[in-house]
C-alpha positions as CSV (number, residue, x, y, z in Angstrom):
1,M,-106.6,75.2,4.2
2,R,-109.6,76.6,6.1
3,V,-113.0,74.9,5.5
4,V,-116.3,76.8,6.1
5,A,-119.5,74.8,6.7
6,G,-122.7,76.0,5.0
7,A,-126.3,75.4,6.0
8,G,-126.5,72.0,4.2
9,T,-123.4,70.9,5.9
10,A,-124.7,71.9,9.3
11,A,-127.9,69.9,8.8
12,V,-125.9,66.8,8.0
13,L,-123.8,67.3,11.1
14,A,-127.0,67.7,13.2
15,A,-128.4,64.4,11.8
16,C,-125.1,62.6,12.6
17,A,-125.3,63.8,16.2
18,T,-128.7,62.1,16.7
19,T,-127.7,58.7,15.5
20,T,-125.2,56.0,16.7
21,Q,-124.3,54.8,13.2
22,A,-120.6,55.3,12.4
23,P,-119.7,57.2,9.3
24,E,-118.5,55.1,6.4
25,P,-114.7,55.1,6.0
26,A,-113.2,56.9,3.1
27,P,-112.4,54.7,0.2
28,V,-108.8,53.4,0.0
29,P,-107.2,53.1,-3.4
30,P,-106.0,49.6,-4.3
31,P,-102.3,48.9,-3.9
32,E,-101.6,49.1,-7.6
33,A,-103.0,52.6,-7.6
34,V,-100.4,53.8,-5.1
35,V,-97.6,55.5,-6.9
36,A,-94.3,55.7,-5.0
37,E,-92.0,58.6,-5.3
38,P,-89.1,57.7,-7.6
39,V,-86.0,56.6,-5.7
40,A,-82.5,57.2,-7.0
41,P,-80.5,53.9,-7.5
42,V,-78.2,53.1,-4.7
43,R,-75.7,50.3,-4.1
44,P,-77.8,47.4,-2.7
45,A,-76.6,45.3,0.2
46,P,-76.0,41.7,-0.8
47,T,-78.3,39.2,0.7
48,P,-76.6,35.9,1.2
49,L,-78.8,33.0,0.3
50,L,-76.5,30.4,1.8
51,E,-74.2,30.3,4.8
52,S,-71.2,30.1,2.4
53,A,-72.5,32.7,-0.1
54,P,-69.7,35.1,-1.2
55,V,-69.4,38.2,1.0
56,V,-68.2,41.4,-0.6
57,R,-65.8,43.6,1.3
58,E,-67.3,46.7,2.8
59,D,-64.6,48.8,1.0
60,A,-64.9,47.0,-2.3
61,P,-65.0,49.3,-5.3
62,L,-68.0,49.3,-7.6
63,E,-65.7,49.6,-10.5
64,Y,-62.0,48.7,-11.0
65,V,-59.7,49.0,-14.1
66,V,-57.2,46.2,-14.3
67,K,-53.5,47.3,-14.3
68,K,-50.3,45.6,-15.4
69,G,-48.8,43.9,-12.4
70,D,-52.2,42.9,-11.0
71,T,-52.9,39.2,-10.2
72,L,-56.2,37.5,-10.3
73,W,-55.8,36.6,-6.6
74,G,-55.2,40.3,-5.7
75,I,-58.2,41.5,-7.7
76,A,-60.4,38.8,-6.1
77,N,-59.1,39.9,-2.7
78,R,-59.9,43.5,-3.5
79,F,-63.6,42.7,-4.0
80,M,-64.2,39.7,-1.7
81,L,-63.5,38.6,1.9
82,D,-62.7,35.1,0.5
83,P,-60.8,35.3,-2.8
84,W,-61.2,31.6,-3.4
85,Q,-65.0,32.2,-4.0
86,W,-64.1,33.9,-7.2
87,P,-66.0,31.3,-9.4
88,E,-69.2,32.1,-7.5
89,V,-69.3,35.8,-8.4
90,W,-67.4,35.9,-11.8
91,Y,-69.7,36.2,-14.8
92,V,-68.4,33.4,-17.0
93,N,-68.3,34.2,-20.7
94,D,-68.4,30.9,-22.5
95,Q,-67.5,32.6,-25.8
96,V,-63.9,33.1,-24.9
97,R,-61.2,30.4,-24.6
98,N,-60.7,30.9,-20.9
99,P,-63.3,33.1,-19.3
100,H,-61.2,33.6,-16.2
101,K,-58.5,35.4,-18.1
102,I,-58.4,39.2,-17.4
103,Y,-56.3,41.7,-19.2
104,P,-54.8,45.1,-18.3
105,G,-57.3,47.8,-19.3
106,D,-60.4,45.6,-18.5
107,R,-63.0,47.5,-16.6
108,L,-64.5,45.3,-13.9
109,K,-67.9,46.2,-12.4
110,L,-69.5,44.9,-9.3
111,V,-73.3,44.5,-9.6
112,Y,-76.0,42.5,-7.7
113,V,-78.4,40.1,-9.3
114,N,-81.2,38.9,-7.0
115,G,-79.2,40.1,-4.0
116,R,-76.0,38.1,-5.0
117,P,-72.8,39.9,-6.1
118,R,-71.6,39.4,-9.6
119,L,-68.4,40.6,-11.3
120,G,-68.0,41.1,-15.1
121,T,-66.0,43.0,-17.6
122,D,-68.9,44.3,-19.6
123,T,-72.0,45.7,-17.9
124,R,-75.1,47.6,-19.1
125,V,-77.7,49.2,-16.9
126,S,-81.3,48.5,-17.9
127,G,-83.9,50.2,-15.6
128,V,-83.5,51.4,-12.0
129,G,-81.5,49.1,-9.9
130,V,-81.2,46.3,-12.5
131,E,-77.8,45.4,-13.8
132,R,-77.3,43.1,-16.8
133,L,-74.1,41.4,-17.9
134,S,-73.5,41.0,-21.6
135,P,-70.7,38.8,-23.1
136,Q,-68.1,40.1,-25.4
137,V,-65.6,38.2,-27.5
138,R,-62.0,39.3,-27.1
139,E,-59.1,38.7,-29.5
140,E,-55.9,39.1,-27.5
141,P,-52.9,36.8,-26.9
142,L,-53.4,34.6,-23.8
143,D,-49.9,35.6,-22.6
144,G,-51.2,39.2,-22.2
145,A,-53.5,38.2,-19.4
146,I,-52.7,39.0,-15.8
147,P,-51.3,36.0,-13.9
148,I,-53.2,34.1,-11.2
149,I,-50.5,34.4,-8.6
150,P,-47.2,36.4,-8.5
151,I,-45.1,34.5,-11.0
152,D,-41.9,36.0,-9.8
153,A,-42.5,34.2,-6.5
154,I,-42.3,30.8,-8.2
155,R,-40.2,31.5,-11.3
156,N,-37.1,29.6,-10.1
157,F,-39.3,26.8,-8.8
158,L,-41.3,26.1,-11.9
159,R,-38.8,23.4,-13.1
160,G,-38.2,22.0,-9.7
161,P,-37.8,20.7,-7.0
162,R,-39.0,17.4,-8.4
163,L,-40.4,14.5,-6.6
164,V,-38.3,11.4,-7.4
165,T,-37.8,7.9,-6.0
166,S,-34.5,6.7,-4.5
167,D,-34.1,4.2,-7.3
168,E,-34.5,7.0,-9.9
169,L,-31.8,9.0,-8.4
170,N,-29.4,6.1,-7.9
171,A,-29.8,5.0,-11.5
172,S,-29.4,8.5,-13.0
173,P,-26.1,9.9,-14.5
174,Y,-24.0,12.0,-12.2
175,L,-21.4,14.8,-12.3
176,L,-18.0,13.2,-12.2
177,A,-15.7,16.2,-12.4
178,F,-15.2,19.7,-13.8
179,D,-12.8,20.1,-16.7
180,D,-10.8,22.8,-14.8
181,D,-10.3,20.6,-11.7
182,H,-12.5,22.9,-9.5
183,L,-14.8,21.4,-6.9
184,V,-17.7,23.6,-7.8
185,G,-19.0,25.1,-11.0
186,G,-21.5,27.4,-12.6
187,Q,-23.0,28.5,-15.9
188,G,-20.6,28.2,-18.8
189,V,-18.4,25.5,-17.2
190,N,-17.8,22.1,-18.9
191,I,-18.4,19.0,-16.9
192,Y,-17.7,15.3,-17.2
193,V,-20.7,13.0,-16.7
194,E,-20.7,9.3,-15.8
195,N,-23.3,6.7,-16.8
196,L,-24.9,8.9,-19.5
197,E,-26.5,6.7,-22.2
198,P,-25.8,7.8,-25.8
199,E,-28.6,9.6,-27.6
200,Q,-31.0,9.2,-24.6
201,A,-31.4,12.9,-24.2
202,Y,-29.7,16.1,-25.2
203,T,-30.7,18.4,-22.3
204,Y,-30.7,17.5,-18.7
205,S,-31.7,19.0,-15.4
206,V,-28.9,19.0,-12.8
207,V,-30.4,18.2,-9.4
208,R,-29.2,17.4,-5.9
209,R,-30.8,14.9,-3.5
210,G,-32.9,16.8,-0.9
211,E,-34.9,15.7,2.0
212,M,-37.1,12.6,2.1
213,Y,-40.8,13.3,1.9
214,R,-42.6,11.1,4.4
215,D,-46.3,11.1,5.1
216,P,-46.8,12.0,8.7
217,D,-50.1,10.2,8.8
218,N,-49.0,6.7,8.0
219,G,-45.2,6.9,7.7
220,D,-45.1,6.1,4.0
221,T,-42.1,7.4,2.0
222,L,-43.6,9.6,-0.7
223,G,-40.3,10.2,-2.5
224,Y,-37.2,12.5,-2.4
225,E,-36.9,16.2,-3.1
226,A,-34.7,16.7,-6.2
227,I,-33.3,20.3,-5.6
228,P,-32.7,22.1,-8.9
229,V,-29.1,23.1,-9.5
230,G,-29.2,24.1,-13.2
231,D,-29.3,22.7,-16.8
232,A,-26.8,20.8,-18.8
233,E,-26.4,20.3,-22.5
234,V,-24.6,17.2,-23.8
235,L,-21.5,18.1,-26.0
236,E,-20.2,14.6,-26.6
237,Y,-21.3,11.1,-25.5
238,G,-18.6,8.8,-24.2
239,K,-17.2,7.3,-21.0
240,P,-17.3,9.8,-19.5
241,S,-19.5,12.1,-21.5
242,T,-18.9,15.9,-21.8
243,A,-21.6,18.4,-21.1
244,L,-21.9,22.2,-20.6
245,L,-23.7,23.8,-17.7
246,S,-26.0,26.1,-19.7
247,R,-27.9,27.5,-16.7
248,S,-27.1,27.8,-13.0
249,L,-29.5,28.2,-10.1
250,R,-26.9,27.3,-7.5
251,E,-23.3,26.1,-7.6
252,A,-23.0,22.6,-9.0
253,L,-21.1,20.0,-7.0
254,V,-19.4,16.7,-7.9
255,G,-22.0,14.0,-7.3
256,D,-25.0,16.0,-8.5
257,R,-27.4,14.0,-10.6
258,L,-28.7,14.6,-14.1
259,L,-32.3,13.9,-14.9
260,P,-34.0,14.2,-18.2
261,A,-35.5,17.7,-18.5
262,E,-39.0,17.6,-17.0
263,P,-41.8,18.7,-19.4
264,E,-43.3,22.1,-18.4
265,A,-45.6,21.0,-15.6
266,F,-46.8,24.5,-14.7
267,S,-49.8,26.1,-16.5
268,E,-51.3,29.5,-15.8
269,N,-54.6,28.2,-17.1
270,F,-56.3,27.9,-13.7
271,Y,-58.1,30.1,-11.2
272,P,-58.5,30.2,-7.4
273,R,-61.3,27.9,-6.1
274,A,-62.1,25.5,-3.3
275,P,-61.6,21.7,-3.8
276,A,-64.8,19.7,-4.5
277,G,-64.2,17.4,-1.6
278,A,-62.7,17.4,1.8
279,I,-58.9,17.6,2.1
280,D,-57.0,16.6,5.3
281,G,-53.3,17.1,4.7
282,R,-50.2,18.6,6.2
283,I,-47.3,20.8,5.2
284,I,-44.4,18.3,5.1
285,A,-41.6,20.5,3.7
286,V,-40.7,24.1,2.8
287,T,-38.3,25.1,0.0
288,D,-34.8,26.0,1.2
289,A,-35.4,24.2,4.5
290,L,-36.9,27.1,6.4
291,S,-38.7,26.1,9.5
292,Q,-40.9,29.2,9.7
293,I,-43.0,30.0,6.7
294,G,-44.1,33.4,5.4
295,Q,-46.1,34.9,2.5
296,Y,-45.1,33.8,-1.0
297,Q,-43.0,30.9,0.2
298,I,-43.4,27.5,-1.4
299,V,-44.5,24.5,0.7
300,T,-44.9,20.8,0.0
301,L,-48.1,18.9,0.9
302,N,-48.7,15.2,1.5
303,R,-51.7,15.3,-0.7
304,G,-52.0,15.3,-4.5
305,T,-54.2,14.2,-7.4
306,D,-55.0,10.9,-5.7
307,H,-56.7,13.0,-3.1
308,G,-58.6,15.3,-5.4
309,L,-56.1,18.3,-5.5
310,E,-55.7,20.3,-8.7
311,P,-53.8,23.5,-9.6
312,G,-55.8,26.5,-8.4
313,H,-57.2,24.8,-5.3
314,V,-57.1,27.0,-2.3
315,L,-56.5,25.5,1.2
316,D,-56.8,26.9,4.7
317,I,-53.7,26.5,6.9
318,L,-54.3,25.5,10.5
319,Q,-51.8,25.6,13.2
320,S,-52.0,22.3,15.0
321,N,-50.4,20.4,17.9
322,R,-50.3,23.3,20.2
323,I,-50.1,22.3,23.8
324,A,-50.8,24.3,27.0
325,Q,-49.7,23.5,30.5
326,D,-52.6,23.5,33.0
327,P,-51.5,26.0,35.7
328,Y,-53.3,24.0,38.4
329,S,-52.2,20.5,37.5
330,I,-49.5,18.6,35.6
331,R,-51.9,18.1,32.7
332,R,-50.9,19.2,29.2
333,V,-53.9,20.2,27.2
334,K,-54.0,20.1,23.4
335,L,-55.4,23.3,22.0
336,P,-57.9,23.5,19.1
337,D,-56.5,24.0,15.6
338,S,-56.4,27.7,14.6
339,F,-56.5,29.4,11.2
340,V,-53.1,31.0,10.3
341,G,-53.2,31.5,6.6
342,Q,-54.1,30.3,3.1
343,L,-52.2,28.8,0.2
344,I,-52.9,28.0,-3.5
345,V,-51.8,24.8,-5.1
346,F,-49.9,25.3,-8.4
347,K,-48.2,22.0,-9.1
348,V,-49.5,18.5,-8.4
349,T,-48.3,14.9,-8.5
350,P,-50.3,11.8,-7.5
351,R,-49.3,11.9,-3.8
352,V,-47.6,15.2,-3.3
353,S,-48.4,18.8,-4.3
354,F,-46.7,22.2,-4.1
355,G,-48.4,25.4,-3.0
356,L,-47.7,29.1,-2.6
357,V,-48.6,30.7,0.7
358,M,-50.8,33.7,-0.2
359,A,-51.7,35.1,3.2
360,I,-50.8,34.5,6.8
361,T,-52.1,35.8,10.1
362,E,-49.5,34.0,12.2
363,P,-46.3,32.3,11.4
364,V,-46.8,29.0,9.5
365,H,-44.7,25.9,10.3
366,K,-44.0,22.4,9.0
367,M,-46.7,19.9,10.0
368,D,-49.4,22.5,10.1
369,K,-52.6,21.2,8.7
370,V,-54.2,22.1,5.4
371,E,-57.9,21.6,4.6
372,K,-60.7,22.8,2.4
373,P,-61.3,26.5,3.0
374,V,-64.3,27.7,5.1
375,A,-66.0,31.0,4.2
376,G,-65.4,33.8,6.7
377,R,-62.8,31.9,8.7
378,R,-60.1,34.3,10.0
């Protein structure tokens, strides 16, 4: 816009030219008077408050609808770099029986509260850039919830193997013979059982002595693996007793032992999380005696409830005892432990626990270390 000075204006300018006094600055409006242009809401970047604060994946969706076949671990891994940090981001609804239960059809939304990521099944927007989570009571059967881990991967394991002592096995009844003179038998076959006490139990687990579990740290015998063979139902007590093989996981052999059916030790009522304290253990066995371990294989650890482990605890797997030959000397150099995967504990005893390998970056082996997970370790 063009400004034309009049006579009054010229006089003022002439007066200014004859003095050294600087003109007064134009008044500045106070900060509260400044009105910013409205900005459209955008996805905010999380600001970690702690070194171990949960980190959301760069490709994480802002919204996800739970589908049948999903697992809690898989959903956590879809949103977060470290799925075991699920409890730190999940909006816990204390009004439901288990707030970590998620059902097909649930709509999960990712929001940020004070710079930290939060996940919830019911979100409402209030104002620009402000997300509020509101609880909502659900009435659905618990068995309709998605599982924590792939149940198919451990289905045949849920009732075994068991940890037993040598004395327990030696004192237990055993398969004496098959009624058809065969050396092996399966489901539907009648068997003769020796040392079966009358009325002690009606159903039994048929097991086979497996490898001895020994603690590599101190050499203590932790027990023996009782490999599940099948189930047997007593038909008639006697000397010997008669029983029916009602379920078969593998061929039964003469000499297999019968143990009272173990109460269901597996519960889906847990969620992935880190142990409260430090864990320093090792993988001492792998199901079916494989030496190299892959994803969704079951491993045995030399740590249990006595060491603070519970179902749902996630552990990092570290490859250990790697040795390199120094090319300029005869020295053999021990290399640092390296991260090779993660597992989740699903069954525990006082001194031994069983875990499912959820992810690997390198092959996992017996005697590899397990410890409390570290955020961002890959």
